[in-house]
C-alpha positions as CSV (number, residue, x, y, z in Angstrom):
1,M,0.7,10.5,20.0
2,K,1.5,6.8,19.3
3,L,1.6,5.7,15.8
4,A,0.8,2.3,14.3
5,L,1.6,2.3,10.7
6,F,0.9,-0.6,8.4
7,D,2.0,-1.5,4.9
8,L,-0.9,-3.2,2.9
9,D,0.1,-5.6,0.2
10,H,1.6,-8.8,1.6
11,T,1.6,-7.4,5.0
12,L,-2.2,-6.7,6.1
13,L,-3.3,-8.6,2.9
14,P,-1.9,-11.9,1.6
15,L,-1.8,-10.6,-1.9
16,D,-0.5,-7.6,-3.7
17,S,-3.9,-5.5,-4.4
18,D,-2.2,-3.4,-7.2
19,H,-1.1,-6.6,-9.3
20,A,-4.5,-8.2,-8.4
21,W,-6.4,-5.2,-9.7
22,G,-4.2,-5.4,-13.0
23,Q,-5.4,-9.0,-13.5
24,F,-8.8,-8.0,-12.7
25,T,-9.1,-5.5,-15.5
26,V,-7.7,-8.3,-17.9
27,E,-10.8,-10.4,-16.8
28,L,-12.9,-7.3,-17.4
29,G,-11.5,-7.3,-21.0
30,W,-10.1,-3.9,-20.4
31,R,-6.5,-5.2,-21.5
32,D,-5.0,-7.7,-23.8
33,A,-4.2,-10.8,-21.3
34,E,-1.0,-11.8,-22.6
35,T,0.5,-8.3,-23.2
36,H,-0.8,-6.9,-19.8
37,T,0.3,-9.9,-17.7
38,R,3.8,-9.8,-19.2
39,A,4.3,-6.2,-18.3
40,N,2.5,-6.4,-14.9
41,D,4.4,-9.4,-13.8
42,A,7.6,-7.7,-15.1
43,F,6.7,-4.7,-12.8
44,Y,6.1,-6.9,-9.8
45,E,9.4,-8.5,-9.9
46,Q,11.2,-4.9,-10.2
47,Y,9.1,-3.9,-7.2
48,K,10.4,-7.2,-5.2
49,A,14.0,-6.4,-6.4
50,G,13.9,-2.7,-5.3
51,T,14.4,-1.6,-9.0
52,L,10.9,-0.3,-9.9
53,D,10.5,3.2,-11.5
54,I,7.2,4.1,-9.9
55,H,6.2,6.8,-12.3
56,E,6.6,4.3,-15.1
57,Y,4.5,1.8,-13.4
58,I,1.9,4.4,-12.4
59,R,1.5,5.4,-16.1
60,F,0.9,1.7,-16.9
61,S,-1.2,0.8,-14.1
62,V,-3.9,3.8,-14.3
63,A,-4.3,3.7,-18.1
64,P,-7.5,1.7,-17.9
65,L,-9.1,4.1,-15.5
66,A,-8.6,7.1,-17.8
67,E,-10.0,5.1,-20.7
68,H,-13.1,3.7,-18.9
69,G,-13.9,6.8,-16.8
70,V,-14.7,7.4,-13.3
71,D,-18.2,5.8,-12.8
72,K,-17.3,2.6,-14.8
73,S,-14.0,2.4,-12.8
74,N,-15.6,2.6,-9.5
75,A,-18.4,0.1,-10.5
76,A,-15.6,-2.2,-11.5
77,H,-13.6,-1.6,-8.1
78,R,-16.7,-2.5,-6.3
79,R,-16.7,-5.9,-7.8
80,F,-13.0,-6.3,-7.4
81,M,-13.6,-5.7,-3.5
82,D,-16.2,-8.3,-3.5
83,Q,-14.8,-11.0,-5.7
84,V,-10.9,-10.4,-4.7
85,I,-10.3,-8.4,-1.7
86,R,-12.8,-9.2,0.8
87,P,-12.3,-12.9,0.7
88,A,-8.6,-12.3,1.2
89,I,-9.1,-10.3,4.3
90,R,-8.0,-12.5,7.3
91,P,-9.5,-12.1,10.7
92,V,-6.0,-12.1,12.2
93,A,-5.1,-8.9,10.3
94,V,-8.0,-7.3,11.3
95,E,-7.6,-8.2,14.8
96,L,-3.9,-6.7,14.6
97,V,-5.5,-3.3,13.5
98,R,-8.3,-3.4,16.1
99,R,-5.6,-4.0,18.9
100,H,-3.8,-0.8,18.1
101,Q,-6.9,1.1,17.7
102,A,-8.1,-0.1,21.1
103,A,-4.8,0.9,22.6
104,G,-5.5,4.3,21.4
105,D,-2.8,4.2,18.8
106,Q,-3.4,6.5,15.6
107,V,-3.4,3.9,13.0
108,L,-2.4,4.5,9.3
109,I,-1.7,2.5,6.2
110,V,1.1,3.6,4.5
111,T,1.3,2.0,0.8
112,A,2.9,2.3,-2.5
113,T,-0.2,1.5,-4.2
114,N,-2.3,4.1,-5.5
115,E,-5.4,5.6,-3.8
116,F,-7.8,4.5,-6.2
117,V,-7.0,0.9,-5.5
118,T,-6.4,1.2,-1.8
119,R,-9.0,3.6,-0.3
120,P,-11.9,1.1,-0.1
121,I,-9.6,-1.5,1.1
122,A,-8.3,0.8,3.9
123,A,-12.0,1.3,4.7
124,A,-12.6,-2.4,4.8
125,F,-10.0,-2.5,7.6
126,G,-11.8,0.2,9.6
127,V,-8.8,2.6,8.9
128,S,-9.7,6.0,7.8
129,E,-6.2,7.4,7.6
130,L,-4.6,6.3,4.4
131,I,-1.3,7.3,2.9
132,A,-1.0,6.2,-0.8
133,I,0.1,7.3,-4.0
134,D,-2.0,10.3,-4.9
135,L,-2.9,10.3,-8.7
136,E,-3.0,13.4,-10.8
137,R,-6.5,14.0,-12.2
138,D,-8.0,15.9,-15.2
139,P,-11.2,18.3,-14.6
140,Q,-13.4,15.1,-15.3
141,G,-11.6,13.3,-12.6
142,N,-9.7,10.8,-14.6
143,P,-6.4,10.0,-13.7
144,T,-3.7,11.5,-16.2
145,G,-1.1,8.9,-15.6
146,A,1.1,11.2,-13.3
147,I,1.7,11.0,-9.7
148,W,0.5,14.0,-7.5
149,G,2.9,14.9,-4.9
150,T,5.3,12.8,-3.4
151,P,5.0,9.0,-4.0
152,S,4.6,7.0,-1.0
153,F,7.3,4.7,-2.2
154,R,10.6,4.0,-0.3
155,E,12.0,7.1,1.1
156,G,8.9,8.8,0.2
157,K,7.1,6.9,2.7
158,V,9.1,8.9,5.5
159,A,8.3,12.1,3.7
160,R,4.6,11.4,3.6
161,V,4.3,10.5,7.2
162,E,6.0,13.6,8.1
163,Q,3.8,15.6,5.7
164,W,0.8,14.0,7.8
165,L,2.1,15.0,11.0
166,A,2.9,18.5,9.9
167,S,-0.7,18.8,8.6
168,R,-1.6,18.4,12.3
169,G,1.0,20.6,13.6
170,L,3.1,17.9,14.6
171,S,6.6,16.2,14.1
172,W,8.4,13.2,14.8
173,A,9.4,14.6,18.2
174,D,5.7,14.7,19.3
175,V,5.5,11.0,18.6
176,E,5.8,9.0,21.9
177,H,6.0,5.5,20.2
178,S,5.8,4.6,16.6
179,S,5.6,1.1,15.1
180,F,5.7,0.1,11.2
181,Y,4.7,-3.3,9.9
182,S,5.9,-4.2,6.6
183,D,6.8,-7.2,4.5
184,S,9.2,-5.4,1.9
185,L,13.3,-4.3,1.6
186,N,11.5,-1.3,-0.2
187,D,10.2,-0.2,3.3
188,L,13.4,0.0,5.0
189,P,13.8,3.7,5.2
190,L,10.3,4.0,7.4
191,L,11.3,0.8,9.2
192,E,14.5,2.5,10.2
193,K,12.7,5.7,11.4
194,V,10.1,4.2,13.9
195,T,10.4,3.1,17.3
196,E,9.4,-0.5,16.7
197,P,9.9,-2.0,13.2
198,V,8.0,-5.4,12.9
199,A,9.1,-7.4,9.7
200,T,5.8,-8.9,8.9
201,N,5.4,-11.8,6.3
202,P,9.1,-10.6,5.3
203,D,10.6,-11.1,2.1
204,P,14.0,-12.9,2.5
205,R,16.2,-9.9,2.2
206,L,14.0,-8.0,5.1
207,S,14.0,-11.2,7.1
208,A,17.9,-11.4,7.0
209,I,18.1,-7.7,8.1
210,A,15.4,-8.1,10.9
211,T,17.2,-11.2,12.1
212,E,20.6,-9.4,12.0
213,R,19.2,-6.2,13.8
214,G,17.0,-8.0,16.4
215,W,14.0,-6.7,15.0
216,R,10.5,-8.5,15.7
217,I,9.6,-10.7,12.9
218,L,5.6,-11.4,12.7
219,N,4.4,-14.1,10.2
220,L,0.9,-13.0,10.1
221,F,-0.5,-15.7,7.8
222,E,0.9,-18.9,9.0
């Protein structure tokens, strides 16, 4: 097996889908604009700095889903896809995914954004295999605010890929070649695990590490 792993936000997308979804809920009137934007921006800065408490952030980010219910949330997400995500998808990113698929690689999107936000985005890229943060849900299907299982964040991305392989009776030893595209220093554990790390639209700290280690740097959106 050959694996092609992709981070999503600021890697395949030129934006952060989680942050954008939060702002979209403000536009829907689901949250107070000033209070939400201040908190959302603070969490985003913590993510970039590598200090984010993922459990605290998930409790914050999924609260509107539980309040408004599954049907209303899904309808809102369809509008989010049409108004925010699809206009942001660049042909060059789709082409990169397609090249790996055409080469016979098993393509996975591995993201620290939750599965509610990202599953339709992965589908828009033509990727069926998604590793994202899974949400614990109540009997009605509404998120409780907790994470189900291991969060696909930092070292958790390595663990979740290993779980994905194990579910198919495989391990890293069965992977002939693996590549991982990411923009963020948060993804350093998985970048160090794969055969071919690709710093994609990298933040300054990841760019410095990639340069020092001789990793490929891909500025996809230039």
